[in-house]
Wavefront OBJ file of the C-alpha trace (Angstrom):
o trace
v 106.159 82.328 117.061
v 108.536 83.690 119.682
v 112.266 83.400 119.063
v 114.889 83.324 121.778
v 117.961 85.213 120.659
v 121.327 86.065 122.073
v 121.205 87.126 125.706
v 117.858 85.450 126.415
v 115.900 88.190 124.614
v 112.530 87.013 123.304
v 111.357 88.523 120.015
v 109.154 87.676 117.039
v 109.734 87.073 113.330
v 107.655 89.302 111.044
v 108.471 87.580 107.764
v 110.303 84.789 106.012
v 112.158 84.689 102.718
v 115.353 84.110 100.760
v 118.485 86.227 101.068
v 121.685 86.242 99.059
v 124.989 86.980 100.765
v 128.523 87.484 99.503
v 131.373 86.058 101.512
v 135.104 86.395 100.948
v 137.133 83.287 101.687
v 140.600 82.324 100.426
v 140.684 85.503 98.316
v 137.517 84.519 96.429
v 133.994 85.927 96.606
v 131.266 83.332 97.103
v 127.520 83.958 96.814
v 125.432 82.122 99.388
v 121.672 81.628 99.073
v 119.836 81.180 102.358
v 116.207 80.077 102.178
v 113.440 80.344 104.766
v 115.303 83.117 106.576
v 113.281 84.677 109.391
v 113.121 88.487 109.431
v 113.449 89.657 113.041
v 113.729 93.459 112.911
v 114.218 93.893 116.672
v 117.259 91.608 116.798
v 120.525 93.459 116.300
v 122.416 90.221 115.532
v 122.003 88.076 112.423
v 122.233 84.409 113.311
v 122.969 81.382 111.147
v 122.196 78.019 112.730
v 124.933 75.530 111.864
v 122.420 72.693 112.146
v 120.358 74.219 109.338
v 123.530 74.526 107.257
v 124.131 70.779 107.684
v 120.549 69.913 106.742
v 121.244 71.340 103.265
v 124.059 68.828 102.677
v 126.824 71.201 103.707
v 129.152 71.046 106.670
v 131.285 73.180 108.957
v 134.463 72.801 110.985
v 135.267 74.610 114.189
v 138.891 74.395 115.332
v 141.388 76.572 117.137
v 138.967 79.468 117.617
v 138.095 79.412 113.866
v 134.883 78.358 112.147
v 134.592 77.506 108.438
v 131.513 76.828 106.305
v 131.903 74.365 103.437
v 129.708 73.551 100.453
v 128.673 69.990 99.707
v 131.601 69.956 97.240
v 134.222 70.637 99.971
v 134.735 74.296 99.044
v 135.370 76.645 101.969
v 133.113 79.664 101.456
v 133.134 81.542 104.783
v 135.227 81.742 107.934
v 134.711 83.253 111.341
v 136.339 83.739 114.728
v 135.088 82.306 118.008
v 133.537 84.861 120.349
v 132.326 82.626 123.173
v 130.972 79.147 123.837
v 129.365 78.217 120.458
v 129.089 81.704 119.023
v 131.246 82.800 116.079
v 131.490 86.121 114.268
v 131.370 85.894 110.480
v 131.284 88.634 107.873
v 128.846 88.653 104.964
v 127.633 91.346 102.602
v 123.965 91.402 101.648
v 123.409 91.141 97.894
v 120.589 93.525 96.909
v 117.589 91.939 95.280
v 117.195 92.662 91.556
v 114.815 95.427 90.500
v 111.252 94.228 89.845
v 111.718 94.759 86.084
v 114.367 92.040 86.149
v 111.862 89.451 87.390
v 109.954 87.284 84.983
v 106.280 87.049 85.896
v 103.390 84.972 84.712
v 99.840 85.644 85.828
v 96.579 83.864 85.263
v 93.941 86.503 84.505
v 90.411 86.083 85.751
v 87.986 87.482 83.196
v 84.780 86.910 85.139
v 82.530 89.878 85.782
v 82.633 91.418 89.226
v 79.978 93.061 91.359
v 79.471 96.809 91.721
v 80.737 96.498 95.307
v 84.051 94.907 94.241
v 84.627 97.584 91.563
v 83.676 100.272 94.105
v 86.402 98.934 96.464
v 89.014 98.493 93.726
v 88.606 102.070 92.570
v 89.214 103.464 96.055
v 85.517 103.672 97.019
v 84.526 105.826 94.062
v 80.814 106.735 93.946
v 78.618 104.262 92.083
v 77.567 107.039 89.684
v 81.278 107.476 88.834
v 81.571 103.748 88.161
v 78.489 103.902 85.954
v 80.053 106.743 83.952
v 83.280 104.728 83.487
v 81.228 101.750 82.303
v 78.866 103.697 80.002
v 81.689 105.565 78.250
v 83.987 102.482 78.127
v 86.667 104.527 79.848
v 88.286 101.497 81.507
v 89.341 98.447 79.561
v 88.133 95.263 81.253
v 85.503 96.924 83.415
v 82.670 94.411 83.283
v 79.988 94.503 85.944
v 77.761 91.640 87.032
v 74.338 93.252 86.771
l 1 2 3 4 5 6 7 8 9 10 11 12 13 14 15 16 17 18 19 20 21 22 23 24 25 26 27 28 29 30 31 32 33 34 35 36 37 38 39 40 41 42 43 44 45 46 47 48 49 50 51 52 53 54 55 56 57 58 59 60 61 62 63 64 65 66 67 68 69 70 71 72 73 74 75 76 77 78 79 80 81 82 83 84 85 86 87 88 89 90 91 92 93 94 95 96 97 98 99 100 101 102 103 104 105 106 107 108 109 110 111 112 113 114 115 116 117 118 119 120 121 122 123 124 125 126 127 128 129 130 131 132 133 134 135 136 137 138 139 140 141 142 143 144 145 146 147
């Protein structure tokens, strides 16, 4: 889906996800979670749509060349300065995602037997004789072939 950015430039999103940002406001650091963020690598500006902010039960005020984001509990968490028309500059710091070992995963394992062709692909297109050797000598745990 094409996106029209600042300056009438048309570009495309290549992904969507959640980002965490830190913002300093009133001498306090606030962490902001933004969901369904579009990743647009060709856009040099990062944009936050105020309308989307409101849809999450939050609000903003723009007065006297200043712009402030508020939580749904009336806490100011970010401020910015007016650049032009309805465009404001705000400063955030990206919070790095935790290392994969910090995630908690749960997987449902499929124990059904697979075809020679699937195993051939999974092992990087190893020769079938190599697969047979792995199977015969039980060299790989869980290698079960549908004969």
